[in-house]
C-alpha positions in Angstrom: -7.4 6.0 -1.4 -4.5 8.5 -3.3 -6.4 11.4 -1.3 -6.9 9.8 2.1 -2.8 8.7 1.8 -1.6 12.4 1.0 -3.7 13.5 3.6 -2.3 11.1 6.0 1.5 11.7 4.4 0.4 15.6 4.8 -0.4 14.8 8.8 2.4 12.8 9.6 5.5 14.5 7.9 4.2 17.9 6.4 7.6 18.6 5.0 7.6 14.9 2.4 6.4 13.6 0.0 4.8 10.7 0.3 6.4 7.8 -2.0 4.3 5.8 -4.7 4.6 2.5 -5.8 2.6 0.5 -8.2 2.4 -3.0 -8.5 1.6 -6.6 -10.1 4.1 -8.6 -10.9 7.0 -6.3 -10.2 7.1 -3.3 -8.5 7.5 0.2 -9.7 8.1 3.7 -7.9 5.8 6.2 -9.2 6.2 9.8 -8.5 6.0 11.2 -5.2 2.6 12.3 -4.2 1.6 15.9 -1.7 -1.4 16.8 -0.9 -1.4 19.5 -3.3 -0.8 18.0 -6.1 -3.3 15.1 -5.6 -6.1 16.3 -8.2 -3.1 15.9 -10.8 -0.9 13.2 -9.7 -5.0 10.9 -9.6 -5.3 11.9 -13.2 -2.0 11.0 -14.1 -1.5 7.8 -12.1 -5.0 6.7 -10.6 -7.3 5.8 -12.9 -7.3 3.9 -16.2 -9.5 6.1 -18.6 -12.6 4.4 -19.6 -12.6 2.4 -22.7 -14.6 5.1 -25.6 -17.7 3.4 -27.2 -16.4 5.4 -30.2 -12.8 6.3 -31.3 -13.3 10.0 -31.9 -14.6 10.1 -28.1 -11.7 8.0 -26.6 -9.7 10.3 -23.8 -6.6 11.6 -23.5 -4.2 9.0 -22.3 -2.9 9.8 -19.0 0.9 9.0 -18.1 -0.6 5.5 -16.4 -2.0 3.9 -19.5 1.1 5.4 -21.3 3.3 2.9 -19.0 0.7 0.3 -18.7 3.5 -2.3 -20.5 6.9 -1.1 -18.9 4.5 -1.7 -15.3 3.1 -5.1 -16.5 0.2 -3.9 -15.3 -2.4 -6.8 -16.7 0.8 -9.3 -14.9 -0.7 -11.5 -12.4 0.5 -10.2 -9.0 3.4 -10.9 -6.2 3.4 -9.0 -3.1 6.0 -10.8 -2.1 7.8 -8.7 -4.6 6.6 -5.6 -3.7 7.2 -5.5 -0.1 10.9 -7.0 -1.2 11.4 -4.0 -3.1 9.9 -1.6 -1.4 12.0 -2.9 2.0 15.1 -1.9 -0.4 14.1 1.3 -0.7 13.5 2.4 2.5 15.2 5.9 3.9 17.9 5.3 5.9 17.4 6.3 9.7 15.5 6.4 12.5 12.5 8.1 11.4 10.1 5.2 11.2 8.0 4.2 7.8 4.3 3.7 7.3 3.7 1.5 4.2 0.0 1.5 3.1 0.0 -1.3 1.0 -3.6 -0.9 -0.7 -4.3 -4.1 -2.5 -7.8 -5.3 -4.2 -8.4 -8.9 -4.5 -5.2 -9.7 -3.3 -3.8 -13.3 -4.0 -0.2 -14.7 -2.2 1.2 -18.0 -3.7 3.2 -19.8 -1.5 5.1 -18.2 1.6 6.6 -15.6 -0.4 4.5 -12.9 1.2 5.4 -14.0 4.4 9.0 -14.6 3.8 9.3 -10.8 2.5 7.5 -9.4 5.7 9.9 -11.8 7.9 12.7 -10.6 6.1 11.8 -6.8 6.7 10.7 -7.9 10.4 13.5 -5.8 12.4 13.1 -2.7 10.0 11.8 0.4 11.1 9.4 -0.2 9.0 5.5 -0.5 9.6 3.5 -2.7 6.8 -0.4 -1.7 7.1 -2.2 -3.8 4.4 -5.7 -1.8 3.4 -8.2 -2.4 1.1 -11.0 -4.8 -0.6 -10.1 -8.0 -0.4 -12.2 -9.5 -3.7 -13.5 -13.4 -4.2 -10.9 -15.9 -3.5 -8.4 -13.5 -2.2 -5.9 -15.2 -0.1 -4.7 -11.9 2.2 -6.8 -12.5 4.7 -5.3 -16.5 5.5 -1.8 -14.9 5.0 -2.4 -12.2 7.5 -3.7 -13.8 9.8 -2.3 -17.2 9.4 1.4 -14.8 10.2 0.0 -13.4 13.4 -0.9 -16.5 15.0 2.5 -18.5 13.2 5.2 -15.8 13.5 4.0 -13.9 16.7 8.2 -11.7 16.5 6.6 -10.2 13.0 5.2 -7.5 14.9 5.3 -4.4 11.6 2.5 -5.8 9.9 -1.2 -5.0 10.5 -4.5 -5.7 8.3 -7.0 -2.9 8.6 -10.5 -4.3 7.7 -12.1 -1.0 7.3 -16.4 -1.3 6.4 -16.9 -4.1 3.8 -16.1 -1.2 1.4 -13.1 0.8 2.4 -14.0 3.1 0.2 -17.0 3.8 2.0 -15.3 3.9 5.5 -15.9 7.5 7.1 -12.9 9.3 7.1 -12.0 9.9 10.8 -12.7 6.1 11.7 -9.8 5.6 7.7 -7.4 7.7 9.6 -8.0 6.4 13.4 -8.0 2.3 12.2 -4.7 3.0 9.9 -2.4 5.4 12.6 -3.6 3.0 15.9 -1.7 0.1 14.8 0.9 2.4 13.7 1.4 4.6 17.0 0.7 1.1 19.0 3.7 -0.3 17.0 5.6 2.8 17.5 5.5 2.6 21.2 6.0 -1.2 21.9 9.0 -0.7 19.9 10.4 2.4 21.8 9.9 1.0 24.8 11.6 -2.2 23.8 8.1 -4.0 24.7 7.5 -7.9 22.9 
């Protein structure tokens, strides 16, 4: 998924880095991502080393592991807080921002996520949720309810992909992610509602 985000970033803005965030109960900005440096970024920030059977076989600790406590990696997640923090740190200007909000088994308690998406509904940002809902995830229900109950929030989409998003073919993934974003940009430019 990191490689796919890097490819999208390169296609959409070849001169800009992809801003990256990690979230659980809080959101934290990570170093930017460029396609040319994706392998190193993934090794540093995209994986937790496997627990070794023997201590002498321990994998070197990467940056994600070193900062696990600082980033509260194993705390309960709060997608509403992540949306709020990312929205506060969006670049100024007329250029629209596409946020790929990757989740796995996302849970959202109460109206926090909807409230933050509502607060960001007038911003020049499109929230593309994608991932694996997993068992007992609430994100599908929340986003479906949001679409039905708050039609003024038009800058949010859920990409469902195949059963496992990682198995979705590249072309279908890119098309599925970019199509709602392009539609929103066109709608916003022409003032349609």
